[in-house]
C-alpha positions in Angstrom: 0.0 0.0 0.0 1.4 3.4 -1.0 0.3 5.9 1.7 1.6 9.3 0.8 1.3 12.5 2.9 -2.3 13.4 3.6 -3.6 9.9 3.3 -4.7 7.9 6.4 -4.6 4.2 7.1 -5.3 1.9 10.0 -3.9 -1.4 11.2 -0.7 -2.8 9.9 0.4 -1.3 6.6 3.2 -0.8 4.1 4.2 2.7 3.3 6.5 4.0 0.6 8.1 7.1 1.9 10.7 9.6 0.6 14.0 10.2 2.4 15.6 13.5 3.0 18.0 13.0 0.1 15.2 12.4 -2.4 15.3 8.6 -2.5 12.5 6.2 -1.5 12.1 3.4 1.0 9.5 1.0 2.4 8.4 0.7 5.9 6.1 -1.6 7.7 4.0 0.3 10.2 2.1 -1.2 13.2 -1.4 -0.1 14.0 0.0 2.2 16.8 2.1 4.1 14.1 5.4 2.5 15.1 7.8 1.6 12.2 8.6 -2.1 12.6 10.6 -2.7 9.4 12.5 -0.3 7.1 14.0 -1.2 3.8 17.1 0.1 2.1 16.7 3.3 0.0 16.0 3.3 -3.7 16.7 6.1 -6.2 13.6 5.3 -8.2 10.2 4.9 -6.6 9.3 2.1 -9.0 12.1 0.0 -7.3 10.6 0.7 -3.9 7.2 -0.4 -5.2 8.9 -3.6 -6.6 10.3 -4.2 -3.1 6.9 -4.0 -1.5 5.4 -6.3 -4.2 8.2 -8.8 -3.7 7.6 -8.9 0.1 3.9 -9.4 -0.5 4.6 -12.3 -3.0 7.5 -14.0 -1.2 7.0 -13.0 2.4 4.2 -15.5 3.4 6.4 -18.5 2.6 9.7 -17.1 4.0 11.6 -18.6 6.8 11.7 -16.6 10.1 15.0 -16.1 11.9 15.3 -14.9 15.5 18.5 -12.8 15.6 18.0 -11.6 19.2 
């Protein structure tokens, strides 16, 4: 989900945001507004969108690793 400034969402969601240097990144945001996951930055917004689509496609079957 691409939530840009001025748009509202509730629950867990993916956002594509702009960084201070004009690049783009993905973040997974909890229902309380806390960022849980942040991706690397991309110079092209299409690449950030591709990242989010890849997580949606491949994430459900991915292994989980506890690195704590």
